[in-house]
C-alpha positions in Angstrom: 115.2 92.0 41.5 116.0 92.0 45.2 113.6 90.0 47.4 113.9 93.1 49.7 112.6 95.6 47.5 109.9 93.5 46.6 108.5 93.2 50.3 109.4 97.7 50.1 106.8 97.2 47.2 103.9 94.8 48.5 104.1 97.3 52.2 103.1 100.3 49.7 100.6 98.8 48.0 98.8 97.1 51.6 99.4 100.3 52.8 97.4 101.9 49.5 94.8 99.9 49.5 93.9 100.6 53.4 93.9 104.7 53.3 91.6 103.8 50.3 89.2 101.9 52.7 89.9 104.1 55.5 89.2 107.2 53.2 86.0 105.4 51.4 84.3 103.6 54.5 85.1 106.0 57.1 86.3 110.0 56.1 83.8 110.4 53.5 80.5 108.4 55.5 81.8 111.4 58.4 82.4 114.3 56.3 78.6 113.7 54.8 77.6 113.2 57.6 78.6 116.3 59.4 77.6 119.0 57.0 74.2 117.6 56.2 73.2 117.7 59.4 74.5 120.5 61.1 72.4 123.2 62.4 74.2 126.1 63.6 73.1 127.8 66.5 75.7 130.5 66.9 78.1 131.7 64.1 79.7 134.8 65.4 81.2 135.6 69.4 77.8 135.9 71.5 78.3 138.0 75.0 76.0 136.7 77.4 75.3 139.3 79.1 72.0 140.1 81.8 70.3 140.9 79.0 70.5 137.6 76.1 68.0 135.4 75.8 67.4 133.5 72.2 64.6 130.7 71.8 65.7 128.9 68.7 62.7 127.1 66.7 63.9 124.0 65.9 61.2 123.5 62.7 62.5 125.9 61.5 66.3 125.1 61.9 65.5 121.4 60.3 63.0 122.2 57.9 63.8 118.6 55.7 62.2 115.6 58.1 59.9 115.1 60.8 61.6 114.1 63.2 65.6 114.8 65.2 66.1 111.0 65.0 68.1 109.8 62.4 68.2 105.8 63.1 71.2 104.6 61.4 73.5 107.0 63.1 72.3 105.8 66.6 69.8 107.6 69.5 71.5 111.0 70.8 73.0 114.6 70.6 75.9 116.6 70.4 76.4 119.5 71.3 79.8 121.5 70.0 81.0 125.6 71.2 83.8 127.3 71.8 83.7 129.1 75.3 84.9 132.2 76.9 84.3 132.1 80.9 85.9 135.4 82.7 86.7 135.6 86.5 84.3 137.5 88.0 83.3 137.6 92.2 81.1 138.7 93.7 77.4 139.4 93.0 77.8 143.0 91.7 77.5 141.7 87.6 74.3 139.5 88.4 70.8 141.0 88.8 70.3 136.8 90.4 73.2 135.2 93.1 76.4 134.2 91.6 75.6 131.5 94.1 73.8 129.4 91.6 73.7 127.7 88.0 73.7 130.3 84.9 71.9 128.6 81.8 73.7 128.1 78.8 71.8 125.8 76.4 68.2 124.1 77.6 65.9 121.7 75.3 63.2 122.2 78.2 64.6 120.6 81.0 66.8 118.3 79.8 69.3 118.2 78.6 70.4 121.9 80.4 73.9 123.1 80.4 74.6 126.0 82.4 77.3 127.4 84.9 77.8 128.1 88.2 80.3 131.0 88.5 80.7 130.7 92.8 81.5 126.9 92.3 83.1 127.5 88.7 81.9 124.2 87.5 80.0 123.4 84.2 76.4 121.2 84.6 74.9 118.9 82.5 71.1 118.0 83.6 69.6 114.8 82.2 66.4 113.4 82.6 65.9 109.8 82.1 62.6 107.2 83.4 63.2 103.8 85.2 59.8 103.6 85.1 56.8 105.1 82.9 55.7 107.1 85.5 58.5 108.6 87.2 61.6 111.1 86.2 64.4 110.7 87.6 67.0 114.1 86.9 71.5 112.8 86.4 73.4 116.0 86.9 77.4 116.0 85.6 79.5 118.0 87.4 82.9 119.1 85.9 85.3 121.2 88.2 88.2 121.7 86.0 86.3 124.4 84.2 89.7 126.9 82.7 88.6 130.6 82.4 89.9 133.6 80.7 90.9 131.5 77.6 88.4 129.7 74.9 88.4 126.5 74.8 86.1 124.0 73.0 83.6 122.0 74.3 81.6 119.0 72.7 78.9 117.3 74.3 78.1 113.9 73.3 74.7 111.9 74.0 74.8 108.3 72.7 72.5 106.0 74.0 72.9 105.6 78.5 76.4 107.1 77.8 77.6 110.9 77.9 80.5 112.0 76.5 82.2 115.3 77.4 85.2 116.6 75.2 87.2 120.4 76.2 90.0 120.8 73.5 89.2 117.2 71.6 90.6 115.5 75.4 87.9 113.6 76.4 87.1 114.8 80.6 84.1 113.3 81.3 82.7 110.3 81.0 79.7 108.9 83.1 76.8 106.4 82.2 73.3 106.7 83.0 70.4 104.7 84.8 68.4 104.7 81.7 68.6 106.5 78.0 67.7 110.3 78.2 64.7 112.1 77.3 65.9 114.3 74.7 62.8 116.6 73.1 62.0 116.3 69.4 62.4 118.7 66.4 58.6 120.2 68.0 60.7 121.8 70.6 62.8 125.0 71.4 66.9 125.7 72.1 66.7 128.3 74.3 70.7 130.3 74.1 70.5 131.8 77.7 68.2 133.5 80.4 67.4 136.9 80.2 68.9 138.3 83.6 70.9 135.2 84.6 73.8 134.5 82.0 76.9 133.3 82.8 78.7 136.8 81.4 81.3 134.9 78.8 80.9 134.5 75.7 80.5 131.9 73.2 80.8 131.4 69.4 80.6 128.6 66.7 77.5 126.5 68.7 76.6 123.4 66.5 73.5 120.8 67.0 74.5 117.7 65.6 71.0 115.7 65.8 73.3 112.5 66.3 76.2 111.1 68.4 79.3 111.9 66.8 81.9 109.1 66.7 85.5 109.4 67.7 87.0 110.4 64.0 84.3 112.7 63.3 85.6 114.7 66.0 88.8 115.2 64.8 86.6 117.1 62.6 84.1 119.6 63.7 
């Protein structure tokens, strides 16, 4: 048998073996984690107008365990959502000034995700502690927001590292001085802020109670 033909056969066998390893050790666990721990916050397209406010109990959403924390998957959270931001100028559309941040997702005071209409940036605020008695807040700003189009946002909090993907492209990465405060299952998630919303639309909003891996980003 031709030696080159044997090489081709061995290469094919090795590739099949490597694909099997990838499928068994990476693809299957990723799919399993995403399906198992997914917490849906919003399904349908929702307008965040001035009357909108939605309070979601985490205890109701997570009734199979006593904590959000999943030890084997790491400390952190991931938010995934599709968002349409309109182009609106002036104060006439808002009950409050458009020169202020409009909250979109809040877990008490950390994390808080909002949008600033006048300056057109996405704001992510996280609380952290340098010592047990004094809390500080870090704000991460993304000022390259594209208006009047749907975009997919993925925020990943993993230990001290914060990453924001837009349409599966990494747009912001920042490391905090210490691990941010993430509130546990006894708290609520607030969507919007009545009389102080950004007048945009959101759909497919999901919370994962652990930091998504790079491979999982492509699956959500």
